[in-house]
C-alpha positions in Angstrom: 136.5 158.3 108.2 137.7 155.1 109.9 140.0 157.0 112.3 137.1 159.3 113.2 134.9 156.3 113.8 137.5 154.8 116.1 138.0 158.1 118.0 134.3 158.6 118.4 133.8 155.2 119.8 131.6 154.1 116.9 133.9 151.5 115.5 133.4 148.1 117.1 135.8 146.2 114.8 138.2 147.3 112.1 139.4 145.3 109.2 142.9 146.3 107.9 144.3 144.8 104.8 147.5 142.8 105.6 149.1 144.3 102.5 148.3 147.9 103.5 151.3 150.3 103.6 153.4 150.7 106.7 152.2 154.3 107.4 148.5 153.3 107.3 149.1 150.1 109.2 150.9 152.0 112.0 148.2 154.7 112.2 145.3 152.3 112.4 147.0 149.9 114.8 148.0 152.8 117.1 144.5 154.2 117.1 143.0 150.8 117.7 145.3 150.1 120.6 144.7 153.5 122.2 140.9 153.4 121.8 140.7 149.6 122.5 139.2 148.6 119.2 140.0 145.2 117.7 142.0 145.3 114.5 141.7 142.3 112.2 144.4 141.8 109.5 143.5 138.5 107.9 142.2 139.9 104.6 144.0 141.4 101.6 143.1 144.7 99.9 141.5 142.7 97.1 139.4 140.7 99.5 138.2 143.8 101.3 137.5 145.6 98.1 135.5 142.7 96.7 133.5 142.5 99.9 132.3 146.1 99.7 132.4 146.8 96.0 135.0 149.6 96.3 138.7 149.8 96.6 139.5 149.8 100.3 142.4 149.0 102.6 140.6 149.6 105.9 137.0 149.1 107.0 135.3 150.0 110.3 132.3 148.0 111.4 129.9 150.1 113.5 127.1 147.6 113.9 127.2 145.6 117.1 125.3 142.6 115.6 127.5 142.4 112.5 130.6 142.7 114.7 129.4 139.8 116.9 128.7 137.6 113.9 132.0 138.3 112.3 133.9 137.5 115.5 132.1 134.2 115.8 132.9 133.3 112.2 136.6 134.1 112.6 137.0 131.8 115.6 
């Protein structure tokens, strides 16, 4: 679903766990680069999973306001 959101232009920001596997990392980074979506890799799988309440290695943010706030907090 994250790849689809990137391709459809809905993803404004993508969080990719820094401990994700090499295949997933390459796939998401390549899609992000091609579609010009920022990929953030500062969080682990555990941190992302705790944040959303489900086990996840990659998250796509589609809300522009949330994206803006997250970017300002990460600076």
